[in-house]
C-alpha positions in Angstrom: 71.8 -0.5 27.3 74.9 -2.3 26.2 76.7 1.1 25.8 75.6 2.1 29.3 77.0 -1.1 30.8 80.2 -0.7 28.9 80.6 3.0 30.0 79.7 2.5 33.7 80.4 -1.1 34.4 76.9 -1.3 35.9 73.6 -2.5 34.6 71.0 0.2 34.1 68.8 1.0 37.1 65.2 0.1 36.6 66.0 -2.9 34.5 64.0 -6.0 35.3 65.6 -8.4 37.8 66.8 -11.7 36.5 64.2 -13.4 38.7 61.1 -11.2 39.2 60.0 -11.0 42.8 56.4 -11.3 43.8 56.4 -8.3 46.2 52.9 -9.2 47.7 54.1 -12.7 48.4 57.4 -11.5 49.9 55.5 -9.0 52.1 53.1 -11.7 53.3 56.0 -13.9 54.0 57.8 -11.2 56.0 54.5 -10.5 58.0 54.2 -14.2 58.8 57.7 -14.3 60.1 57.1 -11.3 62.4 53.7 -12.7 63.5 55.6 -15.9 64.6 58.3 -13.9 66.3 55.7 -11.8 68.2 53.9 -15.0 69.4 57.2 -16.5 70.5 57.8 -13.4 72.6 54.4 -13.8 74.3 52.5 -11.1 72.4 49.2 -11.5 70.5 49.7 -10.2 67.0 47.0 -9.3 64.5 47.7 -8.6 60.8 46.4 -5.1 59.8 48.2 -4.8 56.5 45.2 -4.1 54.3 43.8 -1.4 56.6 46.6 0.9 55.7 46.9 2.4 59.2 50.6 3.2 59.1 51.7 -0.2 60.4 51.2 -3.8 59.4 50.8 -5.7 62.7 49.1 -4.7 65.9 50.5 -6.8 68.7 48.8 -6.8 72.1 50.9 -7.2 75.3 49.2 -10.1 77.1 47.4 -9.1 80.3 47.8 -5.3 79.8 45.9 -4.5 76.6 48.8 -2.2 75.6 49.5 -2.3 71.8 52.7 -2.5 69.8 52.5 -1.1 66.3 54.8 -2.9 63.9 55.7 -1.9 60.3 57.2 -4.9 58.5 59.7 -4.7 55.7 61.0 -7.8 54.0 64.2 -7.4 51.9 66.7 -9.7 50.3 70.0 -9.5 52.1 72.2 -7.0 50.3 69.3 -4.9 49.0 70.2 -1.3 48.4 67.2 0.5 49.8 64.1 0.2 52.0 61.1 2.3 51.2 59.0 3.8 54.0 55.7 5.7 53.2 54.9 9.1 54.7 52.0 7.5 56.6 54.3 5.0 58.2 56.8 7.7 59.3 54.0 9.9 60.7 52.5 7.1 62.6 55.9 6.2 64.1 56.3 9.8 65.2 52.9 9.8 66.8 53.5 6.6 68.8 57.3 6.7 69.3 57.3 4.4 72.4 55.0 1.8 70.8 56.2 1.7 67.2 58.6 -0.9 65.8 60.1 -1.1 62.3 60.6 -4.8 61.8 63.0 -5.8 59.0 63.0 -9.3 57.8 66.3 -9.9 56.0 65.9 -12.9 53.7 69.3 -14.7 53.5 68.3 -17.4 51.0 67.6 -21.1 51.5 64.5 -20.3 53.6 66.7 -18.6 56.2 66.1 -15.1 57.5 67.4 -12.6 60.1 64.9 -10.4 62.0 65.8 -6.9 63.1 63.6 -4.6 65.3 64.2 -0.9 65.2 62.6 1.3 67.7 62.0 5.0 67.2 63.2 4.6 63.6 62.5 8.2 62.4 63.4 11.6 63.8 61.3 14.0 61.7 58.4 14.0 59.3 59.0 14.2 55.6 58.4 17.3 53.6 54.8 18.2 52.7 54.8 16.8 49.1 56.7 13.5 49.9 54.7 10.3 49.6 57.6 7.9 50.5 61.3 7.9 51.4 64.0 5.5 50.3 66.6 4.8 53.0 69.9 2.9 52.5 69.1 -0.6 53.6 72.3 -0.7 55.7 71.5 2.4 57.8 68.4 1.0 59.6 70.1 -2.3 60.1 73.0 -0.7 61.8 70.7 0.8 64.4 68.4 -2.2 64.8 68.5 -4.9 67.5 67.0 -8.3 68.2 63.3 -8.7 68.6 62.1 -7.9 72.2 
């Protein structure tokens, strides 16, 4: 590995981070942030993460019964990629007006920035694909504030 670093000036990909991240805890934290945002906007969110429906939060529009389907991704600011499963992409394409990709960008010191991206995907992945990695910056550039 030392030779690889010397030759490229970069650490090998796939090497363990200096501080391992508990991805389940980070995902739960990101969902809690979005649940709070949804409540602050007047919606009634329910966490559906463990049902693997193609989204993490089902948020009811008060008084109408209409649902918003929110996939939540929590990433450290400056992360290189964001991974979306095929199921998440397909669900977004089936409910384009009701689906939101919510990205919680963790900035450090318990601070975060929340981005909502509507109609995040244009086409379904190839048949054998199980997930797709996107540049983290790409979705952020198209996202807006939560509404």
